[in-house]
BAKEDREN-387631 format. One record per residue (C-alpha): residue number from 1; residue in three letters; x, y, z. Coordinates in steps of 0.5 Angstrom, whole numbers, m for minus. Example, Ala and Ser with C-alpha at 12.3 -4.5 7.8 and 13.67 -1.06 7.14 Angstrom:
// residues 2
SITE    k    r     px     py     pz
SITE    1  ALA     25     m9     16
SITE    2  SER     27     m2     14
This chain:
// residues 309
SITE    k    r     px     py     pz
SITE    1  MET      0      0      0
SITE    2  CYS      6      5      2
SITE    3  THR      9      3     m5
SITE    4  ILE      3      5     m9
SITE    5  LEU      2     12     m5
SITE    6  ALA      9     14     m6
SITE    7  HIS      8     12    m14
SITE    8  LEU      2     17    m14
SITE    9  ILE      5     22    m11
SITE   10  GLN     11     22    m16
SITE   11  VAL      6     22    m21
SITE   12  ARG      3     29    m18
SITE   13  ARG      9     32    m18
SITE   14  THR     11     30    m25
SITE   15  THR      5     33    m28
SITE   16  ALA      4     40    m23
SITE   17  GLY      4     46    m27
SITE   18  LYS      3     43    m34
SITE   19  GLY     m4     41    m34
SITE   20  SER    m10     40    m29
SITE   21  PRO     m8     37    m23
SITE   22  GLY     m7     29    m23
SITE   23  VAL     m8     29    m30
SITE   24  PRO     m2     27    m35
SITE   25  VAL     m1     32    m40
SITE   26  THR      0     30    m47
SITE   27  PRO      3     33    m53
SITE   28  ALA     m1     39    m56
SITE   29  ARG     m4     37    m63
SITE   30  ARG     m7     42    m69
SITE   31  MET    m14     43    m68
SITE   32  GLY    m18     42    m75
SITE   33  ASN    m20     37    m80
SITE   34  ASN    m16     31    m78
SITE   35  GLY    m19     27    m83
SITE   36  ARG    m25     21    m83
SITE   37  VAL    m25     18    m76
SITE   38  THR    m29     12    m78
SITE   39  ARG    m27      7    m83
SITE   40  PRO    m33      6    m88
SITE   41  ALA    m36      0    m89
SITE   42  SER    m34     m4    m95
SITE   43  THR    m40     m6   m100
SITE   44  ARG    m37    m12   m103
SITE   45  ALA    m41    m15   m109
SITE   46  VAL    m45    m21   m108
SITE   47  ARG    m42    m27   m110
SITE   48  LEU    m45    m32   m114
SITE   49  ASP    m46    m39   m110
SITE   50  GLN    m44    m44   m115
SITE   51  VAL    m48    m50   m111
SITE   52  CYS    m54    m46   m112
SITE   53  ALA    m53    m44   m119
SITE   54  ALA    m52    m51   m121
SITE   55  ALA    m58    m53   m118
SITE   56  VAL    m62    m51   m125
SITE   57  GLU    m66    m58   m125
SITE   58  VAL    m68    m57   m118
SITE   59  ALA    m71    m50   m119
SITE   60  ARG    m75    m52   m125
SITE   61  ALA    m78    m58   m121
SITE   62  GLY    m80    m52   m117
SITE   63  ILE    m85    m50   m122
SITE   64  THR    m91    m54   m120
SITE   65  GLU    m97    m49   m122
SITE   66  VAL    m97    m51   m130
SITE   67  ASP    m95    m57   m134
SITE   68  ALA    m88    m58   m136
SITE   69  ASP    m89    m56   m143
SITE   70  ASP    m90    m49   m141
SITE   71  VAL    m83    m48   m138
SITE   72  GLY    m78    m46   m143
SITE   73  ASP    m71    m46   m143
SITE   74  HIS    m66    m43   m137
SITE   75  LEU    m65    m36   m139
SITE   76  GLN    m60    m33   m133
SITE   77  VAL    m58    m34   m126
SITE   78  VAL    m58    m28   m121
SITE   79  ALA    m54    m28   m114
SITE   80  GLU    m59    m25   m109
SITE   81  GLY    m55    m25   m103
SITE   82  ASP    m50    m30    m99
SITE   83  ARG    m52    m37   m102
SITE   84  LEU    m59    m34   m105
SITE   85  VAL    m60    m35   m112
SITE   86  THR    m65    m34   m117
SITE   87  HIS    m66    m38   m123
SITE   88  TYR    m70    m35   m129
SITE   89  PHE    m74    m40   m134
SITE   90  GLU    m78    m38   m141
SITE   91  CYS    m85    m38   m140
SITE   92  ARG    m89    m41   m146
SITE   93  LEU    m96    m40   m143
SITE   94  ALA   m101    m37   m148
SITE   95  GLY   m102    m30   m147
SITE   96  TYR    m95    m29   m143
SITE   97  ARG    m90    m27   m149
SITE   98  GLY    m84    m24   m145
SITE   99  TRP    m86    m27   m138
SITE  100  ARG    m81    m31   m134
SITE  101  TRP    m81    m36   m129
SITE  102  ALA    m77    m34   m123
SITE  103  VAL    m75    m39   m118
SITE  104  THR    m71    m37   m112
SITE  105  VAL    m66    m42   m108
SITE  106  THR    m62    m43   m102
SITE  107  ARG    m58    m47    m98
SITE  108  VAL    m55    m47    m91
SITE  109  PRO    m48    m46    m89
SITE  110  ARG    m43    m52    m91
SITE  111  SER    m49    m56    m94
SITE  112  ARG    m50    m58   m101
SITE  113  THR    m57    m59   m101
SITE  114  VAL    m61    m54   m104
SITE  115  THR    m68    m52   m102
SITE  116  ILE    m73    m47   m106
SITE  117  CYS    m75    m41   m103
SITE  118  GLU    m81    m38   m108
SITE  119  THR    m83    m39   m115
SITE  120  VAL    m86    m33   m118
SITE  121  LEU    m88    m31   m126
SITE  122  LEU    m85    m24   m127
SITE  123  PRO    m86    m20   m133
SITE  124  GLY    m79    m19   m138
SITE  125  SER    m77    m13   m141
SITE  126  ASP    m81    m14   m147
SITE  127  ALA    m87    m17   m144
SITE  128  LEU    m94    m16   m146
SITE  129  LEU    m97    m12   m140
SITE  130  ALA   m104    m10   m139
SITE  131  PRO   m105     m2   m139
SITE  132  GLY   m105      2   m133
SITE  133  TRP   m111      2   m129
SITE  134  LEU   m115      8   m130
SITE  135  PRO   m121     11   m126
SITE  136  TRP   m128     10   m129
SITE  137  GLN   m128     18   m130
SITE  138  GLU   m122     18   m134
SITE  139  ARG   m124     12   m138
SITE  140  LEU   m130     15   m141
SITE  141  LYS   m130     18   m148
SITE  142  PRO   m135     23   m152
SITE  143  GLY   m141     18   m154
SITE  144  ASP   m140     13   m149
SITE  145  LEU   m146     15   m145
SITE  146  GLY   m152     11   m148
SITE  147  PRO   m160     11   m147
SITE  148  GLY   m161      9   m140
SITE  149  ASP   m154     10   m137
SITE  150  LEU   m153     15   m131
SITE  151  LEU   m147     19   m131
SITE  152  PRO   m146     22   m124
SITE  153  THR   m142     29   m123
SITE  154  PRO   m138     29   m117
SITE  155  PRO   m140     35   m112
SITE  156  ASP   m132     38   m113
SITE  157  ASP   m132     38   m120
SITE  158  ASP   m128     44   m123
SITE  159  ARG   m132     45   m129
SITE  160  LEU   m138     47   m125
SITE  161  ALA   m139     53   m120
SITE  162  PRO   m145     55   m115
SITE  163  GLY   m150     58   m118
SITE  164  TYR   m150     64   m113
SITE  165  LEU   m143     66   m114
SITE  166  LEU   m142     72   m119
SITE  167  SER   m138     70   m125
SITE  168  ASP   m135     74   m131
SITE  169  ASP   m141     71   m136
SITE  170  PRO   m147     76   m136
SITE  171  ALA   m151     71   m139
SITE  172  VAL   m150     66   m134
SITE  173  GLU   m151     71   m128
SITE  174  GLU   m158     73   m131
SITE  175  THR   m160     66   m131
SITE  176  ALA   m157     64   m124
SITE  177  TRP   m161     70   m121
SITE  178  GLU   m168     69   m124
SITE  179  LEU   m173     67   m119
SITE  180  GLY   m175     60   m120
SITE  181  LEU   m171     59   m126
SITE  182  GLY   m164     59   m122
SITE  183  ARG   m159     53   m123
SITE  184  ALA   m155     50   m117
SITE  185  ARG   m149     50   m121
SITE  186  VAL   m147     53   m127
SITE  187  LEU   m140     53   m132
SITE  188  SER   m134     56   m128
SITE  189  ARG   m129     59   m132
SITE  190  GLU   m125     53   m132
SITE  191  GLY   m131     49   m135
SITE  192  ARG   m132     54   m141
SITE  193  THR   m125     54   m142
SITE  194  ASP   m124     47   m143
SITE  195  ALA   m131     47   m147
SITE  196  ALA   m128     52   m152
SITE  197  GLN   m122     49   m153
SITE  198  ARG   m125     42   m154
SITE  199  TRP   m130     45   m159
SITE  200  TYR   m125     49   m163
SITE  201  ASP   m120     43   m164
SITE  202  GLY   m125     38   m166
SITE  203  GLU   m129     36   m172
SITE  204  HIS   m133     43   m172
SITE  205  GLY   m127     48   m171
SITE  206  PRO   m123     51   m177
SITE  207  SER   m118     45   m178
SITE  208  ALA   m123     40   m179
SITE  209  ALA   m123     37   m186
SITE  210  ILE   m129     40   m189
SITE  211  SER   m127     47   m186
SITE  212  THR   m120     47   m190
SITE  213  ALA   m124     44   m196
SITE  214  ALA   m129     50   m196
SITE  215  PRO   m127     57   m200
SITE  216  ALA   m123     62   m196
SITE  217  ALA   m129     66   m195
SITE  218  ALA   m134     61   m193
SITE  219  ARG   m134     62   m186
SITE  220  CYS   m139     61   m181
SITE  221  GLY   m139     68   m178
SITE  222  THR   m141     71   m184
SITE  223  CYS   m146     66   m186
SITE  224  GLY   m154     67   m185
SITE  225  PHE   m155     60   m182
SITE  226  TYR   m150     62   m176
SITE  227  LEU   m154     63   m169
SITE  228  PRO   m149     66   m164
SITE  229  LEU   m149     63   m157
SITE  230  ALA   m150     67   m151
SITE  231  GLY   m145     70   m146
SITE  232  ALA   m138     70   m147
SITE  233  MET   m138     64   m152
SITE  234  ARG   m142     69   m157
SITE  235  GLN   m135     71   m159
SITE  236  ALA   m132     65   m162
SITE  237  PHE   m138     60   m162
SITE  238  GLY   m145     59   m165
SITE  239  ALA   m150     54   m168
SITE  240  CYS   m151     52   m175
SITE  241  GLY   m158     52   m177
SITE  242  ASN   m157     50   m184
SITE  243  PHE   m162     44   m186
SITE  244  TYR   m157     42   m191
SITE  245  ALA   m150     43   m188
SITE  246  PRO   m147     37   m185
SITE  247  ASP   m146     41   m178
SITE  248  ASP   m154     43   m177
SITE  249  GLY   m156     43   m170
SITE  250  ARG   m148     43   m168
SITE  251  VAL   m144     48   m164
SITE  252  VAL   m139     51   m169
SITE  253  SER   m133     56   m169
SITE  254  ALA   m134     62   m172
SITE  255  ASP   m128     61   m177
SITE  256  HIS   m131     54   m179
SITE  257  GLY   m134     53   m186
SITE  258  CYS   m137     49   m191
SITE  259  GLY   m140     49   m198
SITE  260  ALA   m147     51   m195
SITE  261  HIS   m145     58   m194
SITE  262  SER   m151     62   m195
SITE  263  GLU   m147     67   m199
SITE  264  THR   m145     62   m204
SITE  265  LEU   m149     64   m210
SITE  266  ILE   m148     60   m217
SITE  267  GLU   m151     63   m223
SITE  268  ALA   m155     58   m227
SITE  269  VAL   m152     58   m234
SITE  270  GLU   m158     58   m239
SITE  271  THR   m157     52   m244
SITE  272  VAL   m159     53   m251
SITE  273  VAL   m161     47   m255
SITE  274  GLU   m162     48   m262
SITE  275  GLU   m168     44   m265
SITE  276  LEU   m166     41   m272
SITE  277  PRO   m172     41   m277
SITE  278  THR   m175     34   m278
SITE  279  VAL   m173     31   m284
SITE  280  TYR   m177     26   m288
SITE  281  ASP   m178     23   m295
SITE  282  ASP   m184     20   m298
SITE  283  SER   m181     17   m303
SITE  284  ALA   m178     12   m298
SITE  285  VAL   m184      9   m296
SITE  286  GLU   m185      2   m300
SITE  287  ALA   m192     m1   m301
SITE  288  MET   m193     m8   m299
SITE  289  SER   m199    m13   m300
SITE  290  VAL   m201    m17   m294
SITE  291  SER   m204    m24   m294
SITE  292  ARG   m207    m28   m289
SITE  293  ALA   m205    m35   m288
SITE  294  PRO   m210    m41   m289
SITE  295  GLY   m214    m42   m283
SITE  296  SER   m213    m36   m279
SITE  297  VAL   m220    m33   m280
SITE  298  GLU   m226    m36   m282
SITE  299  ALA   m228    m36   m289
SITE  300  ALA   m235    m33   m288
SITE  301  GLU   m232    m27   m284
SITE  302  PRO   m231    m20   m288
SITE  303  ALA   m224    m18   m289
SITE  304  GLU   m221    m13   m284
SITE  305  PRO   m218     m6   m286
SITE  306  TYR   m211     m6   m286
SITE  307  GLY   m210      2   m286
SITE  308  HIS   m206      2   m292
SITE  309  SER   m207      0   m300
């Protein structure tokens, strides 16, 4: 015990005045960036287990959901982890072009017995896949609604706005505020914009085939059969009222056109047919005698006039 105390006293005397009492002083070190203090974990590539990779027939036998003829050639083997390998086989099922059977196998350490983990059918890079799922509202197209079908409108439809709100369309406001005739919801600005763009880009706009084939001056905005719409739509759209026009009863843009324009006038060209005099020659008439065959009439019957001599 005395020896230990003497040693501690000697240590205190040695370090006195050079640092904290009783704490050994270490050489001064430069403060700053001293580099990385921890060694990064090494991420080595997964090594392909040769025992599992050679178990091709074991993996093939694990596909029991279909007949053996529906499993094609062995395509590849991929290392998934330590002693964990996935074998890929060609799928020959009808309608599954480009799909592959994937069988994952493994083994325990220091064992050469390979067991099957799971079997699944996966699409390849060129697999024939069904289109992505879409809500039924997004799958509908113009004309899909038939007789007896119901198409409910969601309460938060962006195309509609409450009828009691003021809008920038005077025609909408006049209808919405009429007592007893007000509508619960009317077209919003976004709804009108969508409808106008759809009409303008459709078959009744200026780029339609019948419009581009019509004369340049035959535009609906200058046609007498053109019935302009009310409100903000009046500036660009109207309804066709020409019975003979292909767009009769449909909304058309003002710069749409067709060959049934009201000002398409064609003057009728009078056709003069020269009448030639009738030419005949009496000398070309040949007199012929007519005789009756025996037994065609009774002998006592008087002779019939033949109208010629």
